[in-house]
N, C-alpha and C positions, 0 to 999 in steps of 0.2 A: 769642719771647722767653722767658726762663726766670726762675724765682724767684731763682736764685742771682745773676743779673746785676743784680737790683733794678729791672728795667724790664718794661714790658708788662702785659697783662691778668693774667697769673698772679701777678705780684708785687702788683699792686693788690688782687686778690682775697685774697691771703694776709694783707695788712696789715689789710684791712677785717674779715676773719674773726677776726683776733686781737682787735680791738676789740669785735666782736659777742660772742665767747665770754666776754670779760671782763665786759661789761655783763650778759649772761645769768646768769653766775655771781653777780655782785653783786646782781642782782634776786632770785635764789633765796635768797641769804643774808639779804637785808633782809626777805623774807616769813617766813622761819624765825624771825628775831629778833622780828618783830612778833607772831607766834603765841606765842612763848615769853613775851613781855611780858604777853600776855593770860592766860596760865596763872596768873599771880600777881596779876592785877588784882583790884580789889574785886569782890565778887559781882555787883553790878548791871552793871558794865562787861563782866565775863566772860560773863554770861548774854546780854547784848545782842548780842555778836559771835560767840558759840560756834557757832551753827548756820548762820551765813552761808557760802555758797560763797566760795572764795578771792578771786575777782575782786570780788565785792560787798563782802567784808570789807575789802579794801584800799581800795576806793572810799569806804566809810563812814568808815574810820579817817582817811583823808587829809582828809576834810571836818571833822574835829573842830576845835573852836575852844577851845583850853585857856584858861581864865580863872583868875586868881589865886584860890585857894581856901584855906580854913583848913588843909586837909590838903595839906601840901607834897608828899607822896609821890604822891597822886592827880594833882596838877597836873604833877609831873615825868613820871609815867607817860603822861599824855595828850600832853604835849609830845614825849616820845620816840616815841610811837605815831604822831602826825601827821607827824613828821619822817621816819620809816621809810616810812609810806604814801606820802608825796609823793616820796620817793626811788624807790620802785617805779614810780610814774608817770613820773618823769624818765627812768628806765632804759628803760621801755617806749618812750618817745619816741626815745631814742638808738637802740634796736634797730630801730625802724621806719625811721629815717633811714639807718642802715647797710644794712638790707635793700633800700631803694630804690636804693642805690648798687651793691649786690652783684648784684641781678637782671640788669641789662644786661651786666655782666661775665661772668656765668655763661652768658647767652645767646650772648655773643660768642665765648667760648672753648670751651664745653662742650656744644654742641648734641647731639653724638653720645652724650655721657655721659648727658644728660637722657633721651634717647630710649631708651637701653638700660637705664636704671634706673627707667623709668616715672615720671619726675618726682619721685623720692624727695626727701629732705630736701636743702635747698640746701647746708647745711654739708658733707654727705657728698659731694655732687656736686662742690662746690668743692674739697674736700680731694683728691678723685680727679683733678680737672683740674690743680690746683697741683702735685701730686706725680707727674703723668704716669701714673696708674694707669688701665689700659684695662679696659673691661668684657669679661667672657668671652663 
C-alpha cells in the first residue's frame, strides 16, 4: 500500500509521525518559553532553577504550587511556569504513546531500512519507508 492511497502501514506511519513532530516541536517551544520566563523571574526563583539540568528544571517547575501572594507578578509567573512545565510532561506522554504505535509499524514495513541504517532514528527510518527511499 502507498501513502497516497491513504491505506496501509506507510500511511499509518506518516500520520503518526505528523503528530509526533508536532508534539516534539511544541515541547521544545514550551521549554524555551519556560527558560525565558525564568530569565526575568525574581532573583530567588531565578537562582533556584538556573543551574538545574533541563529535565530536572522542568520536573521542579511542574511541581510548583502557586499560592495567592501580595506580589501579583510573582504569582502569575509561578502559574505560567507550572502550566508550561506540566505541558512539557503532557507532551512527553503524547510522544511516548505515539512512539509505541510507530515502533511496530516501522518493524512491519522497514526491516531492511533499519538494518542498513544501523537502527538510526525512527523518524529518519520512517521517512525513508514512507517515501520509498532505499538505502545505498
